[in-house]
N, C-alpha and C positions, 0 to 999 in steps of 0.2 A: 962522730958520725951523725949527720942530720937525718931526721926522719920526716917523711912527707905524709901528711894525712889526706887521704882521698876524700873528697866531698861525698857524703852519704846521699844516695839517690832515694827519692820518696817512693814508697811501695805503691805500685799500681795493681789493683785487683785484676785478676785474670778474666773475670766475668762480671758484668754488671747485672745485678738482679732485675728481672723484668716483672711486668704485672701478670698475676696469675690469671689463666684463661677462665672464662665464666663456665660454670657447669650447668648447662641448660637442658641436659638430656632428659631429666625426669619430667620437666614441663612439656617437652615435645612429645615424649611417649604418652603422657597423660592425654594430650590433645588428640593424638592419632587414635588411641584405644577408645577414648570417649566418643569420637565421631563414629567409629565402626560399631561401638555398642549401641549408640542412639539409633543408628540406621537399622541394626538388627532388631531393636526393640519395636520398631514399627511393624514387624512381621510377628504375629502372635506365636507362631510355632517355634520361633527362634528366641523365645524368652530366656532360655537357659544360657545361650551365648551372650545375650545382652546383659544378663546378670553377672556373668563371670567378668566380661570386659569392663562393665561399669564399676564393679568393685575394685578391679586393678587400677583403672584410670583414676578413681577417687583417691586411692591410697597414694599413687604416684604424684597426683596433683597436690595433695597436702604435704607430702615430703618435699616437693619442689618449692612450695611456698616457704617452707622452712629454710631452704637454701637461699631463697631471695632475701629473707629477713637477716640471714647471716652474712649477706653480701657475696655469697658464692655463686649466685646466678643473677641474670639480668632480665629474664623473660617472665616478669610477674603476671602480665596480662595473659600470656599463653598458658601459664601454669594454672591460673585461676579459671580460665575458660575450660581447660581440660578437666579440672575437678568438678566443675558445674555440669559438664556433659556426662561425666561418670555418674553423678547423682541422678541425672535425667534418665540415663540408661537403666539404672537400678529401678526407678519408678516404673518405666515402661516394661521392665522384665516382670514386675509383680502383676501389672495389669494384663500382660500377655499370658501369664500363667493362669490367672483367674479365667480369662476368656477361653483358653485352650481346655482347661478341666471342665468348664461348663459345657463346652461344645461336645466333649467326649461323653459327659454324663447324659446330655440330651440324646446323643446317638444310641447309647446303651439303653436308655429308657424306651426309645422307639423300637429297638430290636426286641426288647422284652415284651413290649406291647404287641408287636406283630406275632411273636411266638405264642403268647398267651391267647390271642384271638384265632389262632390257626387250628386249634383242636375242634373235633367234631363230636356230636352226640348222636347215638343211634335213634332212628325214627322207624319203628316197625311198620311194615306194609299193612294196609287195611285188611282186616280179616285174618290177621296172624301170619301173614307171609304168603307169597305165591308158591306155586309148585316148584320143587327143586331147592327149597330152603333147607336149613339144617335143623334137625329135630333136637329139642332140649338145649338149644344154644343159649349161652350166657348173654348178659346185657352188652358186653363189648364185642360180640360176634354178630356180624351182619349176614343175613341170608338173602336169597333171591327175592327181589321186590322191596327190600328194606332200603332206607335212605340214610346217608350220613349228612346230618344238618350242621352247618358251620354257623358260628356266631354272627357273621356278617350277612347272613341270609342265603348263602349258597347251599344248595342241596344236590347231592349226587346219589343216583339210584342205579343199581345194577340188576338186570332181569335174569330170569332162569336161563341156563345154557340150552341150546338146541343143536341137534346133530347137523353137521354141514358136510357137503360134498365139495371138496376143493376142485377147482378147474384143473385141466391137464397141465397148464403152464404156471400153476401157483408156486409161489416162493414161500418156503418155510414149512411145507408139509412133507412128511416122510412116509413113504409107502409102508403100509402095515399099521400105521398109527391112526387114531381117530381124530376127527376135527369137530370142533364145537364153536358156535357163535354165541356171544353175549351182547346185549344192548345196554349201553351206558347213557343215562339221561342226566343232564345237568340243568337245573332250574335256578334262575337268578331271582331270588326274592329280596335282594338287597336294594340299595339306592344307587349304586355305582355299576357301570357296565363292566362285564367280566370278559377278560381275554382268554379265549379257549385254546389258543395255539400252544400254550405251555402245558396242557393236560397230558399226563402220562398214564398209560394203562398196561399193566404187566400181569402175568399169571404163572402159577405153579400147579403141577398136577400130581395126583397120587399121594400115598402116605409118605413117601420119601421127599416130596416137595420138589420134584425135578422141574427145571424150567420148561414152561410150555411156550414154545416159539410161536410168535405171531405169524399168521398166514396173510400173505398179500396176493391178491389176484384181481380180476376185473370187477368183483363185487364187494370185496372187503379190503381193509387196510388203509383207507384214506384218513381215518381218525377225525379229530376235531379241528376246525378252522374258524377264523373270524372272531367276532365278539358277540356276547349275549347281553342284550339290553335288559334293564330292570323289568321284572314281570314276565320275561320270556324264558324259553327253554330250548335246549339243543340236544339232539340224539345222534349217536354214532354206533355203528356195529363193528365189533372186533371178532376175528376168528383165531382160534388157538389150536395148536397141534399137541395132542396128548398121547401117552402110551395107551395101548389097547386095553390094558387091565386097570387103568386109572378109574377110581370110583368117585373122586371129588376133584374140584377145581377151585383154587384160591385166586381170586382176582383182586388186584391192588390198584386203586385209582388215586393219583396225586393231582389235585387241581392246579398246582403251581408252587412256586417257591414260598409263598406266604401261608400255605395251608398244609396241615399234616395229611399224609396219605391215609386212606381207609381201606379195609380189607373185607371181602365178602367170601364166605365159605359156601360153595355151590355143590350140590349132588349131581353126578352125571348119570 
């Protein structure tokens, strides 16, 4: 019995190996983050964002250059540029941090200076005080005719209270209560003109310190307006409603946001 040997067919691979795709993702990511970080670094307040993105871009860029050296990536220029931009973003972040902290420090210093300059010292009236002052008052207590002298040359003086008859159509006066007026004088002994529109004048009456409501009628209530030039003074009259049994009136005058308010203890 004859046997037939079939010719052996050569083995054909099912799949031909191809070229491995380039892994350029790190370089592209480094470039994108480097650009965003550099732009953020141009804004001092965004120094923190520039620092974070710059650091990530630098790390990705260096890792991407490693891939290029191993032949796993082909975007050497993009990777290098991304790493450089990451370094630039880091530098800008440091500069932005320095500028931001310096600006904050300057603002805090200006606020501290303004607060320090706002306090007032008592300046007693000539002759020991006008009628209606407080007897045996301490150095920090102002009486009628005394002045609160501020470091910038501003002086505020409150006069003695005087009985007042409110008009029939007055606002703020309660029937059965007493009404008193006080004159407030502001003298500008400084070198800059003073805006008097922000001056506040409030009062409390009696031992319990109840709020003494300001009276508005055709003669009082207008308050301070306009500006006071250096070497000039301005006067305004205020009327307050007090309980009938009140024996004293505490008047508080605040020249503005940059000055501490001062208080006067007045006898009724």
